[in-house]
Every structure is written in structure tokens, then in C-alpha cells.
KETIRO-565511 format. One record per residue: residue number from 1; residue in one letter; x, y, z of N, C-alpha, C in turn. Coordinates in nm, 2 decimals. Layout:
N
ATOM   num   residu      n_u      n_v      n_w     ca_u     ca_v     ca_w      c_u      c_v      c_w
ATOM   NUM        a        X        Y        Z        X        Y        Z        X        Y        Z
...
END
This chain:
221
ATOM   num   residu      n_u      n_v      n_w     ca_u     ca_v     ca_w      c_u      c_v      c_w
ATOM     1        x    -0.97    -1.84     0.22    -0.87    -1.72     0.11    -0.98    -1.62     0.07
ATOM     2        x    -0.97    -1.51     0.06    -1.11    -1.45     0.02    -1.00    -1.31    -0.07
ATOM     3        x    -1.05    -1.29    -0.22    -1.05    -1.17    -0.30    -1.09    -1.04    -0.24
ATOM     4        x    -1.00    -0.94    -0.25    -1.07    -0.79    -0.23    -1.16    -0.81    -0.33
ATOM     5        x    -1.23    -0.65    -0.26    -1.36    -0.61    -0.37    -1.37    -0.50    -0.44
ATOM     6        x    -1.21    -0.46    -0.46    -1.18    -0.31    -0.53    -1.11    -0.37    -0.67
ATOM     7        x    -1.15    -0.25    -0.77    -1.16    -0.27    -0.92    -1.00    -0.28    -0.90
ATOM     8        x    -0.96    -0.42    -0.93    -0.76    -0.42    -0.92    -0.76    -0.50    -1.08
ATOM     9        x    -0.65    -0.52    -1.11    -0.64    -0.60    -1.23    -0.65    -0.72    -1.10
ATOM    10        x    -0.63    -0.89    -1.22    -0.61    -0.97    -1.17    -0.49    -1.01    -1.09
ATOM    11        x    -0.42    -0.96    -1.16    -0.29    -1.01    -1.08    -0.28    -0.90    -0.96
ATOM    12        x    -0.34    -0.77    -0.90    -0.35    -0.68    -0.79    -0.41    -0.79    -0.76
ATOM    13        x    -0.55    -0.85    -0.75    -0.61    -0.93    -0.70    -0.58    -1.01    -0.63
ATOM    14        x    -0.44    -1.12    -0.71    -0.45    -1.22    -0.65    -0.31    -1.22    -0.57
ATOM    15        x    -0.22    -1.13    -0.56    -0.13    -1.02    -0.49    -0.19    -0.99    -0.33
ATOM    16        x    -0.32    -0.93    -0.31    -0.36    -0.87    -0.22    -0.43    -1.01    -0.14
ATOM    17        x    -0.48    -1.08    -0.23    -0.57    -1.22    -0.17    -0.47    -1.29    -0.08
ATOM    18        x    -0.31    -1.34    -0.15    -0.25    -1.38    -0.11    -0.16    -1.35     0.04
ATOM    19        x    -0.14    -1.21    -0.01    -0.05    -1.15     0.10    -0.18    -1.12     0.25
ATOM    20        x    -0.25    -1.12     0.23    -0.37    -1.14     0.37    -0.37    -1.27     0.39
ATOM    21        x    -0.39    -1.39     0.32    -0.37    -1.54     0.40    -0.27    -1.56     0.44
ATOM    22        x    -0.17    -1.47     0.39     0.00    -1.49     0.45    -0.04    -1.43     0.62
ATOM    23        x    -0.04    -1.32     0.59    -0.05    -1.22     0.72    -0.21    -1.29     0.80
ATOM    24        x    -0.25    -1.32     0.76    -0.39    -1.38     0.87    -0.33    -1.49     0.95
ATOM    25        x    -0.23    -1.55     0.86    -0.20    -1.69     0.97    -0.24    -1.84     0.86
ATOM    26        x    -0.31    -1.80     0.77    -0.44    -1.89     0.70    -0.37    -1.96     0.62
ATOM    27        x    -0.23    -1.95     0.60    -0.18    -2.06     0.49    -0.03    -2.06     0.61
ATOM    28        x    -0.01    -2.24     0.65     0.10    -2.27     0.70     0.19    -2.25     0.66
ATOM    29        x     0.32    -2.19     0.76     0.48    -2.20     0.67     0.52    -2.30     0.64
ATOM    30        x     0.50    -2.42     0.67     0.51    -2.52     0.60     0.45    -2.59     0.47
ATOM    31        x     0.35    -2.52     0.49     0.27    -2.59     0.35     0.32    -2.60     0.22
ATOM    32        x     0.36    -2.63     0.12     0.37    -2.65    -0.04     0.31    -2.54    -0.08
ATOM    33        x     0.32    -2.43    -0.18     0.23    -2.36    -0.24     0.22    -2.40    -0.40
ATOM    34        x     0.15    -2.41    -0.48     0.23    -2.47    -0.63     0.07    -2.34    -0.66
ATOM    35        x     0.17    -2.29    -0.80     0.06    -2.24    -0.88    -0.08    -2.31    -0.93
ATOM    36        x    -0.10    -2.41    -0.93    -0.23    -2.50    -0.98    -0.32    -2.50    -0.88
ATOM    37        x    -0.23    -2.52    -0.74    -0.35    -2.50    -0.63    -0.39    -2.36    -0.58
ATOM    38        x    -0.30    -2.29    -0.59    -0.33    -2.15    -0.55    -0.46    -2.10    -0.67
ATOM    39        x    -0.41    -2.10    -0.79    -0.51    -2.06    -0.90    -0.67    -2.13    -0.88
ATOM    40        x    -0.66    -2.26    -0.87    -0.78    -2.33    -0.80    -0.83    -2.26    -0.69
ATOM    41        x    -0.78    -2.25    -0.57    -0.83    -2.18    -0.43    -0.89    -2.01    -0.47
ATOM    42        x    -0.83    -1.96    -0.57    -0.83    -1.81    -0.63    -0.96    -1.81    -0.70
ATOM    43        x    -1.00    -1.94    -0.77    -1.09    -1.94    -0.90    -1.01    -1.85    -0.99
ATOM    44        x    -0.89    -1.80    -1.02    -0.82    -1.80    -1.09    -0.72    -1.87    -1.24
ATOM    45        x    -0.70    -1.82    -1.36    -0.61    -1.88    -1.44    -0.47    -1.86    -1.33
ATOM    46        x    -0.37    -1.95    -1.44    -0.26    -1.93    -1.37    -0.19    -1.83    -1.33
ATOM    47        x    -0.18    -1.73    -1.50    -0.10    -1.63    -1.50    -0.07    -1.48    -1.42
ATOM    48        x    -0.19    -1.48    -1.38    -0.17    -1.39    -1.23    -0.13    -1.41    -1.12
ATOM    49        x    -0.21    -1.56    -1.08    -0.15    -1.60    -0.99     0.06    -1.61    -0.96
ATOM    50        x     0.06    -1.64    -1.11     0.24    -1.69    -1.06     0.31    -1.55    -1.13
ATOM    51        x     0.25    -1.45    -1.14     0.29    -1.29    -1.12     0.28    -1.28    -1.00
ATOM    52        x     0.10    -1.32    -0.93     0.13    -1.24    -0.78     0.28    -1.36    -0.72
ATOM    53        x     0.29    -1.49    -0.74     0.36    -1.51    -0.66     0.52    -1.41    -0.65
ATOM    54        x     0.57    -1.42    -0.81     0.72    -1.36    -0.79     0.69    -1.20    -0.74
ATOM    55        x     0.58    -1.11    -0.71     0.59    -1.04    -0.65     0.59    -1.02    -0.47
ATOM    56        x     0.52    -1.15    -0.47     0.54    -1.21    -0.30     0.67    -1.22    -0.26
ATOM    57        x     0.75    -1.29    -0.35     0.89    -1.35    -0.37     0.97    -1.23    -0.33
ATOM    58        x     0.94    -1.13    -0.41     1.02    -0.97    -0.42     1.03    -0.92    -0.30
ATOM    59        x     0.86    -0.90    -0.23     0.90    -0.88    -0.10     0.94    -0.94     0.00
ATOM    60        x     0.95    -1.08    -0.03     1.03    -1.15     0.10     0.92    -1.23     0.19
ATOM    61        x     0.77    -1.23     0.14     0.70    -1.32     0.21     0.68    -1.44     0.17
ATOM    62        x     0.71    -1.51     0.07     0.74    -1.63    -0.03     0.90    -1.66    -0.04
ATOM    63        x     0.92    -1.79    -0.03     1.02    -1.85    -0.10     1.04    -1.96    -0.14
ATOM    64        x     1.06    -1.97    -0.24     1.15    -2.10    -0.36     1.17    -2.21    -0.30
ATOM    65        x     1.07    -2.31    -0.32     1.12    -2.43    -0.27     1.10    -2.53    -0.40
ATOM    66        x     1.26    -2.67    -0.37     1.21    -2.70    -0.48     1.10    -2.79    -0.53
ATOM    67        x     1.11    -2.88    -0.63     0.99    -2.90    -0.71     0.88    -2.79    -0.76
ATOM    68        x     0.91    -2.72    -0.80     0.84    -2.61    -0.88     0.73    -2.55    -0.73
ATOM    69        x     0.74    -2.53    -0.63     0.68    -2.55    -0.53     0.72    -2.39    -0.45
ATOM    70        x     0.65    -2.30    -0.39     0.70    -2.20    -0.28     0.60    -2.25    -0.12
ATOM    71        x     0.69    -2.18    -0.04     0.62    -2.16     0.07     0.65    -2.06     0.15
ATOM    72        x     0.59    -2.04     0.27     0.56    -1.91     0.36     0.73    -1.89     0.40
ATOM    73        x     0.75    -1.76     0.40     0.90    -1.72     0.46     0.91    -1.74     0.59
ATOM    74        x     0.94    -1.82     0.66     1.00    -1.81     0.79     1.05    -1.74     0.88
ATOM    75        x     0.98    -1.63     1.01     1.06    -1.56     1.01     1.08    -1.55     1.17
ATOM    76        x     1.23    -1.54     1.20     1.31    -1.58     1.31     1.27    -1.44     1.44
ATOM    77        x     1.25    -1.44     1.55     1.22    -1.36     1.64     1.34    -1.24     1.64
ATOM    78        x     1.45    -1.28     1.57     1.58    -1.20     1.51     1.52    -1.11     1.40
ATOM    79        x     1.47    -1.17     1.28     1.41    -1.08     1.18     1.29    -0.99     1.23
ATOM    80        x     1.20    -1.04     1.32     1.14    -0.95     1.36     1.15    -0.78     1.45
ATOM    81        x     1.27    -0.83     1.52     1.41    -0.72     1.58     1.42    -0.62     1.49
ATOM    82        x     1.47    -0.70     1.36     1.58    -0.63     1.26     1.48    -0.51     1.19
ATOM    83        x     1.37    -0.58     1.16     1.26    -0.48     1.11     1.22    -0.42     1.19
ATOM    84        x     1.13    -0.39     1.29     1.15    -0.32     1.36     1.20    -0.22     1.43
ATOM    85        x     1.35    -0.21     1.40     1.43    -0.16     1.45     1.47    -0.09     1.34
ATOM    86        x     1.46    -0.12     1.20     1.47     0.00     1.08     1.34     0.05     1.07
ATOM    87        x     1.24    -0.02     1.10     1.09     0.07     1.14     1.10     0.19     1.21
ATOM    88        x     1.16     0.16     1.36     1.20     0.28     1.42     1.29     0.43     1.37
ATOM    89        x     1.36     0.35     1.32     1.47     0.46     1.24     1.38     0.56     1.16
ATOM    90        x     1.34     0.44     1.03     1.26     0.58     0.95     1.14     0.63     0.96
ATOM    91        x     1.06     0.56     1.05     0.93     0.61     1.07     0.93     0.75     1.18
ATOM    92        x     1.10     0.69     1.24     1.06     0.83     1.35     1.11     0.94     1.26
ATOM    93        x     1.20     0.96     1.17     1.22     1.03     1.08     1.14     1.13     1.02
ATOM    94        x     1.04     1.03     0.96     0.93     1.04     0.85     0.86     1.17     0.99
ATOM    95        x     0.82     1.11     1.11     0.72     1.20     1.22     0.76     1.29     1.22
ATOM    96        x     0.93     1.34     1.27     0.97     1.43     1.30     0.94     1.51     1.17
ATOM    97        x     1.01     1.50     1.04     0.97     1.61     0.97     0.84     1.60     0.92
ATOM    98        x     0.69     1.54     0.93     0.61     1.57     0.93     0.54     1.67     1.03
ATOM    99        x     0.57     1.64     1.14     0.49     1.78     1.26     0.50     1.89     1.23
ATOM   100        x     0.60     1.98     1.17     0.59     2.10     1.12     0.46     2.10     0.99
ATOM   101        x     0.47     2.01     0.92     0.41     2.03     0.81     0.22     1.97     0.81
ATOM   102        x     0.20     1.92     0.92     0.04     1.89     0.90    -0.02     1.95     0.97
ATOM   103        x    -0.11     1.99     0.89    -0.25     2.09     0.90    -0.34     2.06     1.04
ATOM   104        x    -0.40     2.15     1.07    -0.48     2.16     1.14    -0.62     2.06     1.10
ATOM   105        x    -0.63     2.08     0.99    -0.73     1.97     0.90    -0.72     1.84     0.93
ATOM   106        x    -0.53     1.79     0.90    -0.49     1.69     0.88    -0.50     1.60     1.06
ATOM   107        x    -0.45     1.69     1.14    -0.50     1.68     1.30    -0.59     1.59     1.29
ATOM   108        x    -0.70     1.71     1.25    -0.90     1.68     1.27    -0.89     1.52     1.22
ATOM   109        x    -0.82     1.50     1.13    -0.88     1.38     1.03    -0.81     1.27     1.11
ATOM   110        x    -0.70     1.30     1.19    -0.61     1.18     1.28    -0.71     1.16     1.39
ATOM   111        x    -0.76     1.25     1.46    -0.89     1.26     1.54    -1.01     1.17     1.49
ATOM   112        x    -1.04     1.14     1.36    -1.17     1.11     1.33    -1.14     0.92     1.30
ATOM   113        x    -1.01     0.96     1.28    -0.96     0.81     1.25    -0.92     0.70     1.38
ATOM   114        x    -0.89     0.77     1.44    -0.84     0.72     1.59    -0.99     0.66     1.65
ATOM   115        x    -1.12     0.75     1.63    -1.21     0.72     1.68    -1.29     0.57     1.58
ATOM   116        x    -1.27     0.58     1.48    -1.32     0.49     1.37    -1.25     0.39     1.45
ATOM   117        x    -1.12     0.37     1.47    -1.06     0.26     1.49    -1.09     0.22     1.63
ATOM   118        x    -1.10     0.30     1.73    -1.15     0.23     1.84    -1.32     0.16     1.82
ATOM   119        x    -1.39     0.23     1.74    -1.50     0.16     1.74    -1.51     0.02     1.65
ATOM   120        x    -1.45     0.03     1.55    -1.41    -0.11     1.48    -1.36    -0.21     1.58
ATOM   121        x    -1.27    -0.18     1.62    -1.18    -0.28     1.80    -1.31    -0.36     1.84
ATOM   122        x    -1.39    -0.23     1.90    -1.50    -0.28     1.97    -1.59    -0.38     1.93
ATOM   123        x    -1.62    -0.38     1.75    -1.68    -0.46     1.67    -1.56    -0.59     1.68
ATOM   124        x    -1.46    -0.62     1.70    -1.35    -0.72     1.64    -1.34    -0.72     1.48
ATOM   125        x    -1.37    -0.60     1.45    -1.33    -0.57     1.31    -1.19    -0.56     1.30
ATOM   126        x    -1.12    -0.66     1.27    -1.00    -0.68     1.28    -0.92    -0.62     1.16
ATOM   127        x    -0.99    -0.63     1.06    -0.93    -0.58     0.91    -0.95    -0.45     0.92
ATOM   128        x    -1.03    -0.41     0.94    -1.09    -0.26     0.94    -1.00    -0.18     1.04
ATOM   129        x    -0.96    -0.21     1.13    -0.89    -0.19     1.22    -0.75    -0.18     1.18
ATOM   130        x    -0.69    -0.28     1.05    -0.56    -0.28     1.01    -0.58    -0.15     0.91
ATOM   131        x    -0.71    -0.13     0.81    -0.74    -0.04     0.74    -0.69     0.10     0.80
ATOM   132        x    -0.75     0.12     0.90    -0.75     0.26     0.94    -0.63     0.22     1.05
ATOM   133        x    -0.57     0.14     1.05    -0.41     0.21     1.15    -0.35     0.26     1.04
ATOM   134        x    -0.35     0.16     0.93    -0.22     0.23     0.80    -0.25     0.35     0.74
ATOM   135        x    -0.42     0.38     0.76    -0.42     0.53     0.69    -0.37     0.64     0.82
ATOM   136        x    -0.38     0.60     0.92    -0.35     0.68     1.02    -0.20     0.74     1.02
ATOM   137        x    -0.11     0.64     1.05     0.01     0.64     1.02     0.07     0.76     0.90
ATOM   138        x     0.03     0.67     0.79     0.02     0.68     0.68    -0.01     0.83     0.61
ATOM   139        x    -0.09     0.90     0.68    -0.13     1.03     0.68    -0.04     1.09     0.77
ATOM   140        x     0.04     1.04     0.89     0.16     1.14     0.95     0.26     1.14     0.85
ATOM   141        x     0.33     1.01     0.77     0.46     1.01     0.72     0.43     1.09     0.59
ATOM   142        x     0.32     1.05     0.55     0.30     1.17     0.41     0.30     1.29     0.39
ATOM   143        x     0.30     1.33     0.51     0.32     1.47     0.54     0.49     1.53     0.54
ATOM   144        x     0.56     1.43     0.57     0.75     1.44     0.55     0.76     1.48     0.46
ATOM   145        x     0.64     1.44     0.27     0.69     1.50     0.22     0.86     1.45     0.13
ATOM   146        x     0.83     1.31     0.15     0.99     1.24     0.14     0.95     1.12     0.07
ATOM   147        x     0.91     1.12    -0.06     0.87     1.02    -0.14     0.95     0.85    -0.12
ATOM   148        x     1.10     0.86    -0.11     1.18     0.78    -0.08     1.16     0.71     0.05
ATOM   149        x     1.15     0.81     0.12     1.12     0.73     0.28     1.01     0.71     0.30
ATOM   150        x     0.88     0.69     0.27     0.73     0.70     0.27     0.78     0.53     0.19
ATOM   151        x     0.81     0.53     0.06     0.88     0.40    -0.02     0.91     0.29     0.09
ATOM   152        x     0.98     0.34     0.18     1.05     0.22     0.24     1.00     0.19     0.35
ATOM   153        x     0.90     0.26     0.42     0.87     0.23     0.48     0.73     0.15     0.51
ATOM   154        x     0.68     0.18     0.38     0.53     0.08     0.30     0.59    -0.08     0.28
ATOM   155        x     0.72    -0.05     0.23     0.80    -0.20     0.19     0.81    -0.27     0.33
ATOM   156        x     0.83    -0.23     0.43     0.85    -0.29     0.55     0.71    -0.32     0.63
ATOM   157        x     0.65    -0.29     0.60     0.50    -0.28     0.66     0.44    -0.39     0.57
ATOM   158        x     0.52    -0.43     0.46     0.41    -0.56     0.39     0.52    -0.70     0.46
ATOM   159        x     0.60    -0.67     0.54     0.67    -0.82     0.57     0.66    -0.86     0.72
ATOM   160        x     0.51    -0.82     0.81     0.48    -0.87     0.89     0.36    -0.88     0.96
ATOM   161        x     0.32    -0.98     1.03     0.18    -1.01     1.06     0.08    -0.89     1.15
ATOM   162        x     0.01    -0.82     1.06    -0.03    -0.68     1.10    -0.13    -0.76     1.23
ATOM   163        x    -0.21    -0.86     1.17    -0.34    -0.90     1.23    -0.26    -0.94     1.37
ATOM   164        x    -0.19    -0.97     1.37    -0.12    -1.04     1.52    -0.15    -0.93     1.61
ATOM   165        x    -0.08    -0.84     1.56    -0.10    -0.71     1.66    -0.23    -0.72     1.72
ATOM   166        x    -0.33    -0.73     1.69    -0.49    -0.64     1.72    -0.50    -0.80     1.81
ATOM   167        x    -0.50    -0.91     1.82    -0.54    -1.03     1.88    -0.47    -1.06     2.01
ATOM   168        x    -0.35    -0.99     1.99    -0.26    -1.00     2.12    -0.33    -0.93     2.26
ATOM   169        x    -0.30    -1.06     2.36    -0.37    -0.95     2.47    -0.32    -0.83     2.50
ATOM   170        x    -0.42    -0.78     2.51    -0.42    -0.59     2.58    -0.36    -0.48     2.46
ATOM   171        x    -0.27    -0.55     2.37    -0.20    -0.49     2.26    -0.31    -0.36     2.21
ATOM   172        x    -0.41    -0.40     2.15    -0.51    -0.27     2.15    -0.53    -0.14     2.22
ATOM   173        x    -0.53    -0.13     2.29    -0.58    -0.06     2.42    -0.47     0.03     2.41
ATOM   174        x    -0.31    -0.04     2.46    -0.19     0.00     2.49    -0.18     0.09     2.36
ATOM   175        x    -0.22     0.03     2.25    -0.20     0.11     2.12    -0.22     0.23     2.08
ATOM   176        x    -0.39     0.20     2.17    -0.45     0.34     2.11    -0.38     0.46     2.21
ATOM   177        x    -0.40     0.42     2.31    -0.32     0.53     2.42    -0.22     0.59     2.39
ATOM   178        x    -0.12     0.51     2.27    -0.01     0.55     2.20    -0.06     0.65     2.14
ATOM   179        x    -0.15     0.64     2.07    -0.19     0.71     1.92    -0.22     0.84     2.00
ATOM   180        x    -0.26     0.85     2.11    -0.37     0.94     2.19    -0.20     1.03     2.22
ATOM   181        x    -0.11     1.00     2.26    -0.03     1.10     2.34     0.07     1.12     2.21
ATOM   182        x     0.06     1.04     2.09     0.12     1.07     1.98     0.05     1.21     1.98
ATOM   183        x    -0.10     1.19     1.87    -0.14     1.32     1.86    -0.13     1.46     1.93
ATOM   184        x    -0.15     1.44     2.08    -0.12     1.53     2.15     0.05     1.61     2.17
ATOM   185        x     0.13     1.53     2.11     0.26     1.58     2.10     0.23     1.64     1.98
ATOM   186        x     0.19     1.55     1.85     0.20     1.62     1.72     0.14     1.74     1.71
ATOM   187        x     0.00     1.80     1.79    -0.07     1.90     1.81    -0.03     2.01     1.85
ATOM   188        x     0.10     1.98     2.00     0.19     2.09     2.05     0.32     2.11     1.92
ATOM   189        x     0.33     2.03     1.78     0.42     2.04     1.75     0.57     2.05     1.82
ATOM   190        x     0.57     1.93     1.88     0.68     1.86     1.95     0.72     1.79     1.87
ATOM   191        x     0.83     1.79     1.77     0.87     1.69     1.71     0.98     1.60     1.79
ATOM   192        x     1.03     1.64     1.91     1.15     1.53     2.00     1.09     1.45     2.07
ATOM   193        x     0.92     1.51     2.10     0.84     1.38     2.19     0.78     1.31     2.05
ATOM   194        x     0.74     1.36     1.95     0.67     1.30     1.88     0.77     1.18     1.85
ATOM   195        x     0.92     1.21     1.78     0.96     1.12     1.80     1.04     0.95     1.89
ATOM   196        x     1.02     1.01     2.00     1.03     0.93     2.08     0.92     0.85     2.13
ATOM   197        x     0.81     0.91     2.11     0.72     0.83     2.17     0.68     0.72     2.02
ATOM   198        x     0.71     0.76     1.93     0.67     0.65     1.82     0.74     0.56     1.84
ATOM   199        x     0.92     0.57     1.85     1.01     0.44     1.86     0.91     0.39     2.02
ATOM   200        x     0.86     0.43     2.09     0.77     0.35     2.21     0.67     0.27     2.10
ATOM   201        x     0.58     0.35     2.05     0.49     0.30     1.94     0.55     0.14     1.93
ATOM   202        x     0.65     0.16     1.78     0.69     0.05     1.75     0.76    -0.04     1.83
ATOM   203        x     0.81    -0.01     1.93     0.88    -0.11     2.02     0.78    -0.19     2.06
ATOM   204        x     0.65    -0.14     2.10     0.51    -0.20     2.17     0.47    -0.31     2.06
ATOM   205        x     0.49    -0.26     1.91     0.43    -0.32     1.82     0.52    -0.49     1.79
ATOM   206        x     0.72    -0.44     1.80     0.78    -0.58     1.82     0.73    -0.64     1.91
ATOM   207        x     0.67    -0.61     2.03     0.69    -0.71     2.13     0.57    -0.79     2.10
ATOM   208        x     0.45    -0.72     2.07     0.29    -0.81     2.02     0.32    -0.93     1.88
ATOM   209        x     0.42    -0.87     1.79     0.45    -0.97     1.71     0.55    -1.02     1.73
ATOM   210        x     0.60    -1.07     1.89     0.67    -1.16     1.87     0.61    -1.25     1.96
ATOM   211        x     0.51    -1.22     2.07     0.44    -1.27     2.13     0.31    -1.37     1.99
ATOM   212        x     0.27    -1.31     1.90     0.24    -1.36     1.82     0.31    -1.45     1.78
ATOM   213        x     0.39    -1.49     1.69     0.47    -1.61     1.63     0.52    -1.67     1.77
ATOM   214        x     0.56    -1.65     1.85     0.54    -1.78     1.94     0.44    -1.83     2.01
ATOM   215        x     0.29    -1.78     1.99     0.18    -1.87     2.01     0.18    -1.93     1.89
ATOM   216        x     0.23    -1.88     1.76     0.22    -1.95     1.64     0.28    -2.09     1.64
ATOM   217        x     0.37    -2.10     1.72     0.47    -2.17     1.71     0.44    -2.34     1.71
ATOM   218        x     0.47    -2.44     1.67     0.43    -2.59     1.73     0.48    -2.59     1.85
ATOM   219        x     0.41    -2.65     1.95     0.43    -2.67     2.05     0.54    -2.81     2.11
ATOM   220        x     0.64    -2.79     2.19     0.72    -2.92     2.16     0.68    -3.01     2.28
ATOM   221        x     0.73    -3.14     2.24     0.69    -3.28     2.36     0.59    -3.30     2.33
END
């Protein structure tokens, strides 16, 4: 489990470290977690760790267990489908609103981020791919100028294993090709096509997350 390097409060550092460990699959779903054990692993006092656990419980990543412990929330295939169906509705709406608002400079920035993302994928730098992918999408959605919608999108993004996307076979190349098509639709100011392509893009992400979940399931027999 690693701590981020940014200048953050201890609670924020604990939240980011724990969230990252959960989403990377470093903490088993059946592993009981206590404040004392996590504080020791992070090299922190119990107080920020306790606050971080509350935050991640509110996000739905951790659930309370008997005997004062918590564990990683188990997501079913249906849970993932439900999350991605909501994402498709919210993010396609944000993209549709954003298309006429994105400037030529924004589009140039999206192209640059895409190039950087592909280079990071070639280096197998999954963490950097995640960061750039989030920046790429949020640049589009922020242009919708709807803070409530953006908050809802970001909340849903915290609920699934991003890194599982990029280690699923062939997903990265397919995702990048979909980004290229989305950029062309945005450049043409075609809101209908952008909406359609983004829904397809999110459906691809759903399939990758389900494949990752199934690959992590204990073998039977």
C-alpha cells in the first residue's frame, strides 16, 4: 500500500492510499481490516485512518463488519451493470452539453492527453494511464458547466476498479480507438454522435470490469 506524494492532509492521504489499494485489488475482499492494522501499514496514527474509513464507507468501497472491523465491499456483476448504466446516462448527457462549449484549445488539449495516455500504456504505467484517462474525460464533462452533474459522475467513478480496465486483454487499444472517434465527433460539433459513441465507450468499460471481476473470483472445484 503506497501513500500519494501530493501535499495533502493526513486524512486525505489515508483516503487516497486506501482507495488505491482497494481499486488495485491489493486488499482481498474477505480480509477483515481494523484501524490499528491499517494505521500500522500506512505509518499513521489511528485518527486519520478512522476518518478515511468513514469516507470510504460513505463512498461504498468499505462495509462495516462485526467486531469493529471493516472489509472491501463485494460488487456483483449486476452491481457493475447498474453503475455503468447510470454512468452512461450521466456522462452522455454531460458530453452532449459540452460539445458546443469545448474550445479549439480544449480539443487540442484532449489530443495531447490522448498521445500521453498511449505512451504511458506502452510503458505499462497503469497509474499514469488512469490519471490521464480521468483528466481526458473530466475535461469534456467540466465543459458542460453543470456542477451537480459533474459531482454525480465523479462519485460513480470512485466505485469500481479502474486499473482492471487496462490489464484486461485488448481493452486499452479498443478504448484509445474509441477516444479517437469521440474526438472526431467533438471536433465536428456532432452532439448526437458524441452521445452515441460515449455510450458505446462506457459499455466497453463495463465489459472490461466484469471480465476483471470474474478473473479475480476464487476458482471452484
